[in-house]
C-alpha positions, 0 to 999 in steps of 0.5 A: 500500500503506497504511503500518504501524501501530498500531491500540490497542483502547481498549475491550480496556483498559479489560476489562484494567485492570477485569480487573487491579483484581479482583484489586488496585484501586490499580494503578499502571501502569508507563507507560514501557511504552507512553505510548500507553495511558497516555493513556488510562488517565488519561482513562478510569479513576483509575489511577497511572502508575510513571514513571523520569524527568523527561522522562516526566513529558510523558506525564501532566497530572495530577502528583498521580497520579504515582508518580516511581521516582528514582535518582541524582538530586541535591537539585536534581533532588528540589528541580525535581520538588516544585514541580513538584507531585510528591507521591509518590516511591519511592526505592531507594538511600540516597545518594538518599535522602540527598538526598531528604529533604534536597529535602523539608526544605528545601522544607517538604513533605510527601509519600507515599514507598516505599522501594525492596526488593531481590528476588533473582531466580534467572536463567540470564542472570547479569550481564546485569539490574541488582538495583534497590534497597536491602537488607532490612537496610538497609529495616527499619533505615531504614523506623522512623527514617522513620516519625519524619519528620513531612515523610512521609505514607504509607511502604512497600516497593516491590519489582518482579519481573522481566518474564514472572515464571512463578515466584517468586510465594511473595511471602509468605513473601519479605516474611515472611522480610524484614521485621521486625516492627517494619517491618510494623506503621509501614507503610502500603503494599505495592507489589508492581510486575512479573512478571504475564507475558502470552502471546507465541509463545515463552512462555506465560501458563498458570500466570496463574492461579496467579499471581493466586491467589498475588496474592490471597492475599498481597493478603489477607494485608497488607491484614490488618494494616491495610496498602495494596496496589498492584501496578504492572503495565506488559506486562499493562495495554499488550499485549493492546490493542494490535495491530501491522497491518503489509503484506507487500511481498515472498514470497522462497521461505519469506521475508516482507518486510513493510513495519516493523522491529523497530526502529521497531516491536517492540525487546521483540522483539529486546532480551528477545526475545519473539516476537510471536503472528500472527492466523492463524497455525497452518496452512499452510507455514511461513515466516520474517518479516522487517523491511524493514532490511538488519540479519540481527538484523531478524526478528519469527519465525523459524517460523511457519505461514500460508497461502499469503501473498502481496505486500500481504496485511495480516499482523498481529501481536498483543498488541504494545502493550508496549515497541514504541518505536523506535530511529534505526536505517536513520532509520525512521518510528514506524509511528502508532497510532490508537485505536479503538473 
């Protein structure tokens, strides 16, 4: 029996990239979502890459295309990034900004800088999600000061929507309410990160057209003020172009076991949780699809209709390219990624 594997469609990734580029030409891919997708994008496109840790720099070759989202670095840490040739930074707190400004002054560097602004979003999971960024008052106070800093070339604002954000897309209204006229006159770039949804079994992208329309509206407004707009997709670039191919190792009544686990192939399923679509599902009997570990939470799907599944059959999960990172649980081997077409 073959091993489980991820199959990355190069053409599928590039097609998705061109689609999103039609909505906004400047894209910075959040590479933590899937570094393998990032390698394809670096080879084949003009995409930028949003990276959150120094270790993540291993995923790209051209540091000029990196937007580094720094958090809790000291002056030495920032100096190290400058020495490696990083020129684009996103800073999300005033203590970090102080360290950053000392580092660029000491290095005599000129860089591009975005301040991350906090967007309060409605959620039923109060206390689960940390809100990154500075409040609007701090942003409006700091931007005019930073505009006078000779070490800063392009200056702007970054904010990030939580993954699968199907509401809260009145972006123009929110920006007009939060940013002062002086700030809008001083900035060169706005990066509206995250949020664009992808279809899973327990979520959908039925309002995607509406969301893309709202993004286009805010882009038109931002560009009318002479400001560049960027988007920072992760999931909508990585998920659709990758499938997870597994094989059935056991069928016990209505329980199917496959030869991998959510712990080594789809941590998103257990953390978020998003339930991956199964190729060909919809007819037949209802089954549970579980992973190969003894954990009772190692379940890909609780209820999926399939026709007469048998041991040895290939079972394919769709939209499997986002946050498919692995853990060390049970010392499982991470499935390889193969690139096709």
